[in-house]
Every structure is written in C-alpha cells, then in structure tokens.
Wavefront OBJ file of the C-alpha trace (Angstrom):
o trace
v -53.463 15.859 72.940
v -56.755 15.910 71.041
v -58.397 19.130 69.900
v -61.235 18.761 72.398
v -58.686 18.321 75.214
v -56.925 21.519 74.090
v -60.267 23.340 74.185
v -61.037 21.917 77.645
v -57.624 22.996 78.961
v -58.135 26.527 77.653
v -61.626 26.679 79.152
v -60.310 25.474 82.502
v -57.516 28.054 82.485
v -60.082 30.809 81.944
v -62.470 29.388 84.571
v -59.647 28.992 87.078
v -58.609 32.639 86.555
v -62.215 33.633 87.359
v -62.306 31.515 90.515
v -64.771 29.030 89.013
v -64.600 25.265 89.371
v -62.827 23.368 86.628
v -64.893 21.319 84.204
v -64.174 17.617 83.969
v -65.862 16.982 80.654
v -66.859 18.950 77.597
v -68.704 17.579 74.581
v -69.487 18.995 71.170
v -72.868 20.103 72.537
v -71.382 22.043 75.481
v -72.466 25.697 75.241
v -69.696 28.221 75.874
v -71.848 30.874 77.548
v -74.751 28.990 79.110
v -72.966 25.917 80.430
v -69.379 27.110 80.845
v -70.286 30.607 82.058
v -67.899 32.390 79.683
v -68.692 36.078 79.233
v -67.588 38.375 76.401
v -64.169 39.041 77.907
v -63.659 35.319 78.508
v -64.590 34.559 74.901
v -62.056 37.133 73.699
v -59.374 35.411 75.785
v -60.599 32.026 74.543
v -60.246 33.209 70.945
v -56.685 34.423 71.478
v -55.657 31.207 73.208
v -57.275 28.982 70.545
v -55.606 30.992 67.782
v -52.232 30.682 69.531
v -52.650 26.891 69.763
v -54.177 26.237 66.332
v -53.503 29.277 64.146
v -57.258 29.689 63.569
v -59.422 32.645 64.629
v -62.626 30.784 65.483
v -64.693 33.989 65.457
v -63.442 35.214 62.054
v -66.541 33.910 60.275
v -69.047 34.774 62.998
v -69.983 33.824 66.509
v -69.633 30.286 67.793
v -71.878 28.998 70.569
v -70.715 25.447 71.270
v -67.539 23.430 71.593
v -68.612 21.527 68.455
v -68.689 24.743 66.429
v -65.163 25.547 67.654
v -64.016 22.069 66.626
v -65.496 22.559 63.139
v -63.578 25.809 62.694
v -60.219 24.466 63.845
v -60.450 21.202 61.919
l 1 2 3 4 5 6 7 8 9 10 11 12 13 14 15 16 17 18 19 20 21 22 23 24 25 26 27 28 29 30 31 32 33 34 35 36 37 38 39 40 41 42 43 44 45 46 47 48 49 50 51 52 53 54 55 56 57 58 59 60 61 62 63 64 65 66 67 68 69 70 71 72 73 74 75
C-alpha cells in the first residue's frame, strides 16, 4: 500500500466515524481542513494514526495543511 493510500484510509476512517461520506481520491494538493473537513480533534486523531503507521509525528515541526505536506514529512 502506498503512503498516499495509507493517508486516504486514515482520513476515511476519521470521516466515517464522524458520519461523513468517504473520499474516493486525495492528491498532494488536498487540504486537510478545507476540503476534507477535519477539525482540530480530527487532526489530533490523524496525527496519532499516522504516527502509529509510519513512526513519524507529522506535526512535530509545525502545522501541515495538505496531504502533500504530510507526505513530505513521512518520506
């Protein structure tokens, strides 16, 4: 599974738990808050799940806004 697919699966788990529709596609330009509707609590969960999968805390060096920024940090 590619890194972007891992990110998409995590996003869909969070969205599903909130009762939101699943996303079919995410790109490097996809914005976590504006397009995926993740709030602060969702981003905290996202961080924990990404760190569990990759061993990287994507917010350790500051805020990330897009899927591409997450990919940069976990690469």
